[in-house]
N, C-alpha and C positions, 0 to 999 in steps of 0.2 A: 616343827614349826607349822602352822598354816600361813600362807601363798592365798590373800584377799585373790578372787578371777580375774580383777585388773591388773593387781601386779604381777601373776603370773603369765597374761596374754602379751604384756610389758615387757618380761623377761626374757619368755620365748621368741618372740621375733624383733628383729632390728631393722632397719631401712637399710639395701646399700646400695646403689646407684639407682634406687628411685622403684625395684623390686625388695619386694619378702625373699630374704632368707631365717627360714624356723628351724628351733632348733626341734623339732617333734614330726622328722620325716622330708619338710620340704626343700630340694636342694641346695646346696651352694653353690657358692662360682668353683671352687676346688671339684667337686662332685658334677659340676656338670664338662669342665674344660677336662676329668681325666675321661668321661664316656665319652667328651669329641673324639679325642688322642685314639683311645681305644677302639672307637669305630673304623679310623683310617687301619686302626692294625688286626682290624678283623676278630675283637676280642671280645667287642658286641657291637649289636646294630643299631642302622639310624634308628628304627623305630622306638629304642627305650631313650634316647636323646630327645623324641620330639617327647613323649609319656615326660622326661624330665624337668622339662622346659612348660608343659602347658600346666603340671604341679607351680614351678619355681610364677607363673601366672592364671592362676585360676580360670575357669574361666572362657578362655581364647583357644582358637583350634590350631595347629602346628602339622604344616607340610612342608618337604620337602619334595620339586620335583624334580626331575632327571626326563626331557625331552631332545627327539632331533629339532637341531634347527628348521621350521617350515613345513614338521611335519606332525600334528600334536595328536596322528592318531600313534605313535611311537611316543606314549610317556609312562616312566616310570614315577610312581608317588610311593611317598610313605607319610603315613598323616597319621592324626589323634585330635580327638576331639567331636569327629563330625558323626554322623549316622550312620556305622558297622550298616543296617541293614538296606542305607543306602549307595553306597560303595564300590558296589556292581555297575549300578547305572550307571555311575562316572566312571567309572572303567569304559565301560562299554561306549558310551557316548557325549558324556556331557563337557568329560573333557577333551573334545573335538571343537566344542564354541565357548572353550572357556575363556573371555576377552583374556584376561588377567595375566595368563601363560604367551598371547601374543603379543603385549603391552612390555611382559618380561624380557624377549628378546631384541629388540629396540631401546633397553633400560642399560645405562653403564654397570658395570661391574662393579662390585664392592663398596659402593654405597645405598645407605638407609633410603629406603623410599615408603610413600605408601601411596594407599590404593590409586590416592585423585589421581598420584605419577604419573601413575599407569595407565590406567583407563578413569576416564571423563565417569563423573555418576553416572550420568542421564546416559549414555551407552551400557554402561552395565546394568542398571536398572530396569534396561529395554530388553537386554539380553536372556535370550533362552536356560542360559546356565545357571541366573539369579532366581529367574522366575517359576523356574519347574522344576529345579536343584537344590538351590542354594537357599531360598528364604523359606521354606519349610523346615528348616532344621534352625531356624532362630534366627536371629538380626546379629549377621556375621558382614555387615554390610563395610564393615572399613578395615584396613589392616597395614601391617605394618609389612615390607619384605628389604630380601638383600640378593641380587643375584652374585653366586657364589664364582661361576669357573664357565668359563665355554671350553671346551674338551672336546676334538675330534669332530667338529659341527656340533657339540651336545651341548643345552644351558641348562644351566642346575642350578637353583633357588631355592630360599627358603620362606615360605607367606608364612606371616600369622594373621588369623582373624580373629575380629572382637568387633564387638557392638558400637555405631556409630553415637552414642547418643554415651560414650563411658572414657571419658576423659585421661583417668586412672587408669584404664584398662592402656587403653594408647600408652602412655606414658610406660606404663610396666613394663609393655612390648616393645616398645624404642631403643630403652634403657638398659634392657636384657640383650636383643638384639643388637645392639652397641657394642659389649663388654663380653660378648662369646662368637658375636658375627664373625670376627675376624680367625678366628679359630676354626669357624667351622669352614674357612673358604681355604687356610688351609692344610686341614685335614685330609679336607672331600680333594684337595687335588693328589691328597697322597697318595690318600684310597684308591683315586681315577691310576693313576702312574702303577701303582704296586697290584692293581686289578691284568694291565695292558700288558705290565713287563713280564705279569707269571704265563698269560697264555704265549708272548714270544718266547717264552723257554722254552715253554711243547713243542714249537714250532720249528726254531731253533734244535734240539735235542732232536727232532725227524726228521729235519734236511740239510743244516752245517753238518751235523754228525756225519750225515752219508754222501755229499757234496763238498769234497774239499775245492771247491774252485770258484769263479765270480757267480753270487745267486743275487737275484731280487725277489720278495714275495709280495707280490702287489694284490691288491681285491679285485673284484669282475670290471671296475672301472677305472680299472691302470693308476689308480691312487696307488704309493709304497708305503708298504708298511716295516719293512723291514730290509737293510740290504749290508752284508755282512762286505770285508774292509777290501775284499778282492774289486769287490761292483762299485764301490764307491769310487777307487785309484782310478775306475772307468769315467765316474760318470762325472767326477773331477774334471777329469782331461777335456769333457766335451769330445769324447773318443766314438762318432756315431752315434753317443745312446746321452741323451740329459735327461732331468727334471721338468718337468712347464712349473708353472707359476705354482701350481696348488698341487706341486710333487704327483705331478701326472709321470710316468715314463713314453718317453718320447721317442723318436728315431730325426733324424735331423734330415732324408730324404726323406722324400712325400710319400712314394710309392711304398719304399722300407715303416712306415711309420703305420701306412694302414692294416700293413701285413699283418706287423706286429701287435695292433686291436683287435685284428682279427683272429692273431692263434690266441691271446687271453681270453676274448671270450668263446675261441671253442672247447678252451678247457676248463673254461669258469663252467659251462651250462653244460657241457656233457660228458663232464668230468673224466677225461680220459686225457692221455698225450695230445697237444695239436702239432702239425706236421712242423718242424724248423725251419728257417727263414735267416735270411744272409744281412748281418748291416754290414755295409761297407765304412773300414775304421778311417779316420778323419785326424788325428794326432800325426802331427811330426814326431812326436817321442816314442812312438812302437816302430816294428815294421808296417810296411803295407801287407794290406790283408783285408780278412773279412772276419767280424762275428757271426757262428752261428749261433742262433738263441732259440732255445728250446724250453718249451709251455706247457708244464704236465699240474695236476689238481698237488695244489703243499697235501704233504701227509695230514699237517693236522688243519682242519679245514676250515676254521671262523675264530676271529677272535671277539668272543663273550663277553658282556655286561650286565649280570643279574642286578637292578634295581629294585627294590619292593616288588612290584606286579610286574614285571617285563622285565626281557630282556632282552637287551640289545644287541645285533648282531652286525656284523662290517661286512656279514655278505660271505661268501667260497675264494676261500683264498688260490692265487696261484705262483707255482714255485718257476721263475725263467732263470734256468741256467745258462750261462753262456762261456764258449768257446772260443780260443783267437785261433781261426784259422792258421799262425803263423806257427804256433806252436803245435810239434806234432798230435796225434792222440796215439795211446799206442791201443792194441786191442790182441788178444789173445784168439789163434786161428780154432784152438779149442774148443774155446765158451761156445764161438760158433756152429761148429760141425756138433757138438754138442745139444744143442737152442734146434736146430734148424735139419740137422744132417746132411750138411755141407760136406763136398770131400776134400780133400786138402788142398786140392789146386782151385778148387772156387771159395775156398778161407784165402787160402792167399790173396785170390782178387782181391777180395770183399774189402780185405786190410788195406790193402795198396789203394781202394777207391776214396777210404773214408780218409786220409789226407789230401783230398782235390786232385789226385793223380787222373789220367784219362786215360781212354781203353786203348788207344795209341803210343801211349806212353807205357803202358802193362803191357801190348803185346813186341813192341823193343825188347823193352829191358827181360819179359823170356825170351824170346827170340820165336815167338809164334804166329800166325796169323792174325788180322784184325776178325771176320770169319769167326777163324774156333773161339776166339773172347766174347764175341758177339752170344754166340752159343752157350758157354758158360754161364755169360750176366742174364740170360733168359733162365736156364736153369736158375741162379741163385734168387732171382724174381718170383721164381714158381714153390720156390720153397720156404720161402721168406713172408709168402704171402702179401709182396710188393706189387705193382702196376707202375712204376716210374720210377726213373733215376732218379731221383730229387725224394720219391718216397724212401729207396731204399737208405738212399745216404743216411736222410734223417733217424733211420731206425736203429743203424748202423751208429751213427753220433749218441745216440740216447744209450743205446749198454755200453758205451767204448765210457760216457760219462757216467754209470752207477753201477758199473761190475767195479 
């Protein structure tokens, strides 16, 4: 049987929700949705989704943008339909002056938007982005978009561009986004969470596995990235430490809070442990005393998220080990003898001082003079390379927490 061209064309293409689904390679709704969730699972990449969406509505450009709010120089983009030769210029400069990205930061998530809802047309047509980069590629002055999510202060949106003279293309893009937009929104959220959890799992293996104690991991700006159960109990009690409005780790006491911030900054920038600080306990549910907080670079340095052309980095991470001085720290004197060459008496004094005892306490307990104990302390500080008693206690505390 021979099919007439018109009959074949009618059989080969159906109209579904305003856009064409073809039997000859144009993706179906099911194919698109399968690709969307494969992207979330890491079985497909986001670029393949953009390609399929462009095949569903031929002639339009499709771009997924993920950018740090307020920092347009931190933009990851996956796109298709635009001039590949011009794309490096977009990444290098024009994304920084793209008025649509700025407008999308102020737009509600989950709603179908048109470009004139995001940025007034006259503002777009006056922009450097439009005149120098987008217009030379064709008539892409109109578009439809959905803000997909805002995660860790990052804005993700999908934007389709097409001719402002093509009502049929606008209708096709709108219907396509209405159909698959909610699925992209869910899948992108899953992808973000799984990416971050995978990074956190590596941090957990590096830190929590070796430090069975209250532990908080923060970035260089004090924002909390991970808290284990023991530390969470302290924060819930507001026991000297608390989480601020932006999940920043703070101390109740102003002086201690300043020292805490400095310790985090030192560990992040100098990539070495900072001097431990004392934070007074406040809760009546636990014995009175202090917390010794030791800040050191986390073994897994960053939480990274790769998207398109860009790797988003949360910066260097700092681990904060918290020790309750009401719970005695134990340190084998032999460890100190092996590490620093301390005599048995010097190692004994070091372990005695570790839990807050004074030199006078040690002198009375061992029936020796204070002058003898002071001479022993000077020898210990010389061998351990410390210059102040607080610095020595900090070093001993870190050893006790990690050995």
